[in-house]
C-alpha positions in Angstrom: -50.0 40.7 16.2 -51.1 38.0 18.7 -48.5 37.0 21.2 -47.8 33.3 21.4 -47.9 31.5 24.7 -44.9 29.6 26.0 -46.4 26.3 25.2 -47.1 27.5 21.6 -43.5 28.8 21.3 -42.0 25.5 22.6 -44.3 23.5 20.1 -43.1 25.8 17.2 -39.5 25.2 18.2 -40.0 21.5 18.2 -41.5 21.6 14.7 -38.5 23.6 13.4 -36.2 21.2 15.1 -38.0 18.1 13.6 -37.9 19.9 10.2 -34.1 20.4 10.4 -33.6 16.8 11.6 -35.5 15.6 8.6 -33.4 17.8 6.4 -30.2 16.2 7.8 -31.6 12.8 7.4 -32.4 13.4 3.8 -28.9 14.8 3.2 -27.0 11.8 4.8 -29.1 9.3 3.0 -28.3 11.1 -0.3 -24.6 10.9 0.5 -24.9 7.2 1.4 -27.0 6.5 -1.8 -24.2 8.1 -4.0 -21.6 6.1 -2.2 -23.4 2.8 -2.8 -23.0 3.4 -6.6 -19.1 3.3 -6.3 -17.0 0.4 -7.4 -15.6 0.3 -3.8 -18.3 2.0 -1.6 -17.0 3.2 1.8 -20.1 2.4 3.8 -20.8 -1.4 3.8 -23.5 -1.3 6.5 -25.2 1.4 8.5 -27.8 1.4 11.3 -30.7 3.5 10.3 -31.5 4.4 14.0 -27.9 5.6 14.1 -28.5 8.1 11.3 -31.4 9.5 13.0 -29.5 9.8 16.3 -26.7 11.7 14.6 -29.2 14.0 12.9 -31.0 14.6 16.2 -27.8 15.3 18.1 -26.6 17.7 15.4 -29.7 19.8 16.0 -30.7 19.3 19.7 -27.2 18.7 21.1 -25.1 20.9 18.8 -22.6 21.9 21.5 -22.0 18.4 22.8 -18.7 16.6 22.5 -18.9 13.3 20.4 -16.7 10.3 20.9 -16.3 8.4 17.7 -14.6 5.1 18.2 -13.1 3.3 15.1 -12.1 -0.4 15.6 -10.9 -3.2 13.3 -8.2 -5.8 13.0 -4.5 -4.8 12.9 -3.7 -3.4 9.5 -7.3 -3.0 8.5 -7.2 0.7 7.7 -8.2 2.3 10.9 -5.4 4.9 11.0 -5.9 5.7 7.4 -9.6 6.4 8.0 -8.8 8.7 10.9 -6.1 10.5 9.1 -8.4 11.3 6.2 -11.3 12.1 8.5 -9.0 14.6 10.2 -8.2 16.2 6.9 -11.9 16.6 6.1 -12.5 18.1 9.5 -9.8 20.6 9.0 -11.5 21.8 5.9 -14.6 22.8 8.0 -15.0 26.2 9.4 -15.3 25.0 13.0 -12.4 25.7 15.3 -11.1 22.9 17.5 -13.2 20.5 15.8 -11.3 17.3 16.6 -8.6 15.5 18.7 -7.3 11.9 18.2 -6.8 9.3 20.9 -4.9 6.2 19.6 -5.4 2.9 21.5 -1.7 2.1 20.4 -0.4 4.7 22.7 -1.9 2.9 25.7 0.0 -0.3 25.4 1.4 -1.2 28.8 5.3 -1.0 29.2 6.8 -4.5 28.2 10.3 -3.2 27.9 11.5 -5.2 30.8 9.9 -8.3 29.5 11.6 -7.9 26.2 15.0 -7.3 27.7 14.7 -10.3 29.9 13.6 -12.5 26.9 16.5 -11.1 24.8 14.5 -10.9 21.5 10.9 -11.1 20.2 11.1 -14.8 19.4 11.8 -15.7 22.9 9.2 -13.2 24.2 6.5 -14.8 22.1 7.6 -18.2 23.0 7.0 -17.4 26.7 3.4 -16.8 25.9 3.5 -13.0 25.9 1.0 -11.4 23.6 0.6 -7.8 22.4 -2.8 -8.5 20.7 -5.2 -9.1 23.7 -7.1 -6.5 25.6 -4.9 -7.1 28.7 -2.0 -5.7 26.8 -3.5 -2.2 26.7 -4.4 0.0 29.6 -8.1 0.4 28.6 -9.0 1.9 32.0 -6.6 4.8 31.6 -7.8 5.4 28.0 -11.4 5.4 29.2 -10.5 7.8 32.0 -8.8 10.2 29.3 -11.8 10.0 27.1 -14.1 11.0 29.8 -11.9 13.9 30.8 -11.7 15.2 27.3 -15.5 14.9 26.8 -15.9 16.7 30.1 -13.7 19.7 28.7 -10.5 18.9 30.3 -7.1 18.5 28.7 -5.0 15.3 29.2 -1.5 14.1 28.6 -1.6 10.7 26.8 1.2 8.1 27.0 3.5 7.4 24.1 4.5 3.9 23.1 7.7 2.7 21.4 6.9 -0.3 19.2 10.6 -1.3 18.9 11.6 -1.1 22.6 8.2 -1.7 24.1 8.5 1.2 26.4 5.7 3.4 27.5 6.3 7.0 28.4 3.6 8.3 30.6 2.0 11.8 30.4 3.8 12.6 27.1 1.5 14.1 24.6 -0.9 17.0 25.3 -4.5 16.4 24.0 -7.0 19.1 24.2 -10.8 18.9 24.2 -12.7 19.2 20.9 -16.1 18.8 19.5 -15.1 15.4 18.0 -12.8 12.9 19.8 -11.6 10.3 17.3 -10.6 7.1 19.2 -9.1 4.5 17.1 -7.5 1.0 17.7 -7.9 -2.6 18.2 -10.1 -2.5 21.2 -11.9 0.8 21.2 -15.2 -1.0 20.9 -14.4 -3.2 23.9 -17.3 -3.8 26.1 -15.8 -1.8 28.9 -15.8 1.3 26.7 -19.1 1.2 24.9 -21.2 3.1 27.5 -19.2 6.3 26.8 -19.1 6.0 22.9 -21.4 8.1 20.7 -20.5 6.6 17.3 -19.1 3.0 16.9 -17.4 2.3 13.6 -15.8 -1.0 12.4 -13.4 -1.2 9.5 -13.7 -4.4 7.6 -10.8 -5.6 5.2 -10.4 -9.0 3.6 -7.9 -11.3 5.5 -5.3 -11.6 2.6 -5.0 -7.8 2.3 -4.7 -7.5 6.2 -1.9 -10.1 6.1 0.1 -8.3 3.4 -0.2 -4.9 5.1 0.6 -6.4 8.5 3.9 -8.0 7.4 5.0 -4.8 5.7 4.3 -2.8 8.9 5.9 -5.4 11.2 9.2 -5.0 9.2 9.1 -1.3 9.8 8.9 -2.0 13.6 11.8 -4.3 13.8 9.8 -7.6 13.5 10.8 -10.0 10.6 11.2 -13.7 10.0 10.1 -16.1 12.8 9.3 -13.3 15.2 6.8 -11.7 12.7 5.3 -15.1 11.8 4.8 -15.9 15.5 3.2 -12.6 16.2 0.9 -12.7 13.2 -0.4 -16.1 14.2 -1.2 -14.6 17.6 -2.8 -11.5 15.9 -5.2 -13.8 13.8 -6.1 -15.9 16.8 -6.9 -13.0 19.1 -8.8 -11.1 16.4 -11.0 -14.1 16.0 -11.8 -14.0 19.7 -11.6 -10.4 20.7 -12.0 -8.0 17.6 -14.1 -9.5 14.9 -17.1 -10.0 17.2 -17.1 -6.2 17.9 -18.2 -5.7 14.3 -21.7 -6.7 15.3 -22.0 -3.8 17.9 -20.9 -1.2 15.3 -23.3 1.5 14.0 -21.4 1.7 10.8 -19.2 -0.9 9.0 -16.5 0.7 6.8 -14.8 -0.7 3.7 -11.0 -0.8 4.4 -10.3 -1.1 0.6 -11.3 2.4 -0.5 -8.7 5.0 -1.4 -7.6 7.7 1.0 -8.8 10.4 -1.4 -12.2 8.9 -1.5 -12.4 8.6 2.3 -11.6 12.4 2.6 -14.1 13.4 -0.1 -16.8 11.2 1.4 -16.3 12.6 5.0 -16.2 16.1 3.7 -19.4 15.6 1.7 -21.0 14.1 5.0 -19.9 17.0 7.2 -21.3 19.4 4.6 -24.6 17.4 4.6 -24.9 18.3 8.4 -23.4 21.6 8.6 -25.4 23.1 5.8 -28.4 22.7 8.0 -26.8 23.3 11.5 -24.9 26.4 10.6 -28.1 28.3 10.5 -29.8 26.5 13.4 -30.8 29.2 15.9 -34.4 27.9 16.5 -35.6 31.5 17.1 -39.1 32.6 16.5 
């Protein structure tokens, strides 16, 4: 048997790698093609270059940590997507597969402002807004994401939506292969340089409005206070959130069922892991 030179071995490994990448590409495209036949498909738009990049990283950077950022308007369905993505991840055979960082936890403490105003109506009349990037400590969130991606644990803050109080260093978050980062401003320009997967959840305005008022009531905001904040929510979404859809690798339908989201993501995971689990690239 003739021994192969180092260059021949490297060339053979590259061929094996490209073959596996092609397999993953074919698998992912098959999952998306089946999704498009649904009455309410989950994937509304996907960047073809993004699909190739995911397939390449799955083979060539299989031990890397990925930050998947999921943005969208308030009440669009971001948290639902993350919850069901998490369920799908738990069904995989990989340990420590994901951790979740929520943008909502990084709201700046506004409890003193609320106490001084006396109520939410007065607070909003003063011009205070919970729905601009300035209301959230994006710098701290970025710092935490970088630390997690580097393999370090962090303690995220915890925000109380009724009292507007932020408790620092409250919740332990540990490193994982997939970091799910969801919230209004996770596709903010200041964060894009560290994001591997950019997702935007699109939901029609009337559906968002209905969901938003139902959730506002559970957070102690009703009547005029709720109406005032929703007006602000809509205006700031137009300026700061909706434009980020153009930067997304994937646009997701916020109208699909939770069960279908979980099934789709489980199928997507299987489309990738069916190839990567035997990826040793040995000759």
